[in-house]
Residue, then its C-alpha position, 0 to 999 in steps of 0.5 A: m161350520n158351513q163354509q158359506e157362513l165364513d167371515v174372513g178379512l185380510t190385513i196387509t202390513f209392511d215391514r217398514a213403519n212408514s211404508t216408504y220405499k225407493q227404487n230397487d228396494w225390496v218391498t216386504g210385509k205380511v198378509k194376515l187372515e182375520g175373522d173366523v180363522e181365529n176359531s176354526k180351520f178351513e181350506i183356501y184355494g190360494l192367496k196372491i198379491k198384485a202391486e202397481g204404480t200408476l200415473q194418471a189424470q183424475n177429476k176429469a169430469s170437473n174440467r171440460d178442457l181436461e176431459a177433452v184432452s184425456a178422454h182416451l188417455i190410459p193411466l200409465k203403469l209405472f210398475t207392476h208385480e204379481s205373485s202367489i204367496a199361498e197355495m191350496q191349504y188349510v188355515d187356522k189361527d196358527n197358520c194365517e200369516f203369509t209373507f210377501k217380497f218384491k223388488l221395486m223396479a219400473n216397468e220396461g219403457e217407464k220410470l218410477i215417479e214419486t208418490y204425488v197427490g194432486v188435483y188433476v194428476t196423481v201418482g199412486y202405489e198400492i198392493q192388493a191381496e186376493l184370497k180364494l176360499a174353497n166355496y169360491q168366495i173371493v176376499k180382497e184388500t188393498q193398501n197404499f205404499f209410498v215411493q221416493v226417487n233419489g235424484a228426481g227432478r234434476d232432469m227438469l233443471n235449467t241451471d247448474k247453480y245451487p243455491n240459486p237465490q232470487s231477489i224480492s223487490i217491490n219498488p214504488d216507482k215501478l208500481k205507480q202505473g195503470s191501476m196501481e197509480k193510486m196505491p200507497r207507496i210501499k218498498i220491500q227488499g229481500v231475497i229467496n235463498s234459492d228457487v232450486c229446492m231440496i224437497n226435504n229442506d225448508f223453503t227459506g228467505q228473508f225480507e224487510l219493509e223499507e217504506c210504507e205509506g198505507k196499512i198492510r193487511s197481510i203478507d203471505l207465502q203461497l205454494i202452487r202446483v201447476e199440472q199439465v196434460s198435453n197430447a195430440k188432442g190438445k193441452f190442459q194446464e191448471a194452477t191450484e193452491i197447495q197451501l197459504i202461510q201467513v207471514c205477517d198480520g198487519n203493519i210491521t216495523k220498518g227496517i227489521e229483517i223478517p224470515l221466510t220459512m215454509m215446509f213442503p207438505k209430504y205427498f202434496c209435493c214431489p220433485n218436478f217431473q215431465w213424463k210422456d203426457f204429464t208435467v207437474e211443476f211448482e211455484v211460490n207467490f210472495i203476496v202483500i195485501l193492503y187495506d186499501a184493496f191493493k194486492i201485490t204478487l211476486n211469482y217464483p217458479i221453483k224446482l223441487l229435487r230429491n238428493 
């Protein structure tokens, strides 16, 4: 067969089903050649892998302030690894899988940060395989893997207390001011069980309606990410919604304790971090919406940690 006609692809698989690793873990897996290798034998000039973890700003063009701050900002290489896993040789269907193994360790002067998919800040880890064929054709394939960091987020704490409960308090006497003067009387009392949260556990609390003269349209929990890029060029900060969970729809019975439970979505949340020019933090809003077009929002900055 003419080598110019070779149809060769690569598949990367990890030995762990969830492709999730922690600091100092050995990342292992296989790169498999597919296509014409199933029914022919041909020569390769080498197969190598490159793995890296990157912290960077994204969607710069969608925000002028971010574009100005990050115009000359180079993505941070938190982790890098390169190695050859196959030298020049002939391959066929019986010799088309090659194993890789590398240790997950931060580059000098950097630290590992958990995988995070944000709007303006992202942390991602990937491995790329590159195959060189005898006809100088190059075949590439990329696969993501995911990183968790034990103890992450503890450096962002400003309290040693855990759990650290916070009250939910909507008091009609305090609300009857300014634009809220005509708002129907409403009183809600409750508690957020802790604003210091383990990322693998649910965000929880409870509340009860003690008084309400109007009609409740909805009570919601809103999870917010606050992303910041700050350097000598300036400071960019933006809060965006991750998820909105409706707790109650319509009027609720007074005096009944209503539970609050919310999971932290994987990859769209991570332990709070501040590293060099980048900061990512999280908040929860307790929102009460009345049919009279009034909206009450209680804001709770939270600290996400991993054990």
